[in-house]
Every structure is written in structure tokens, then in C-alpha cells.
N, C-alpha and C positions, 0 to 999 in steps of 0.2 A: 103957793108953791109957784116953780118951776113945771109945767106940762110934759117935758122930757123927763124928769125925776119922777114925776109921778106914773108915768103909763113904765117906766124901767123899775119902780118899785110894785106896778102892779104883774109883770111879768117875773118879776123876783118868786113872789107870792102864789103865783099861781104851782111856778115851774116846782117850788117849796111847798105847797097844796096850805100853804098859810093865808090869813085873813091880812093885811095892811092894820087893821087896829093889832094885831098881835105880833107884827114885827116892831111896832112902831114904842107898845108897850113893853116889848122886851131890851128894846134899844134903851130907854128912858131908866127900866131897871136897873141897866148895867153902867150909865152913865150915872147914877145915884149910887150904885155900889163904889164905883171909883174915887166916887167924888169921898164918899166916908175912910173909906182905904187911905185915902191923902190927908183926911184931918185926923184922922192919927198916929200918922207919923212924926215923928221931932218934924219942929223947924228948919233944922237943918239941910234935912233930909226931903222935905217941900219941896225947898226952895232948888234942890242940886232935879230935881226930880222932871224928867225930858231933854235936861239941858244934854246930854250923849245920842247922838243918830247913830246906828248900826248899821248895817250891808243890809239889805231885804233875807240874804241867803247867812245871816250870820246864824252859827248852831253854839247854843252857850253847853251844851253837853258835851261837844265837840272841843271846845276851845279849855272846858274844866281840866275833860280826860289827857289831854295834851299839856295843860298846866300842871297835875299830879305826877304823871310822868315825866314832867322834866324836874321836877323836885326831887323825886325819888331815884332818878337813874345817875 
């Protein structure tokens, strides 16, 4: 692995009082969980997953509130 990545990871681990092993294990569990969730989706949904890129400041609650308000006003 890249030495810069290792050093940055060690700093992150120290700052958050975690071991690198715990961080890696958590990350791998999350990846596995995402994969399992994707496998449970219908094929068309899996194909479309990730095709829409939203802005970083996108707030789903605000969008839904605005859409619902517009529908009933």
C-alpha cells in the first residue's frame, strides 16, 4: 500500500481511538453489506444504481418537502 495512505490511516485511527484492523474490518463489513443489498434488488434497479450523480449539498428531505408542498398547494 501507499505509505501516505498508511500514515494518514494511522493518524485517523489514533484520532478516533481505533486500530487499523478495526477500521479495515468495519469497512469490509460495510462493503459486504452493500453488495448483499445490491444482490437483493431487481436487475433493472441494480443496472440503474449509481447512474445519477447528485450534488454534495443535496438534501433529500428538503427536496421531498418541496415536492409534497408543491403537489398540495
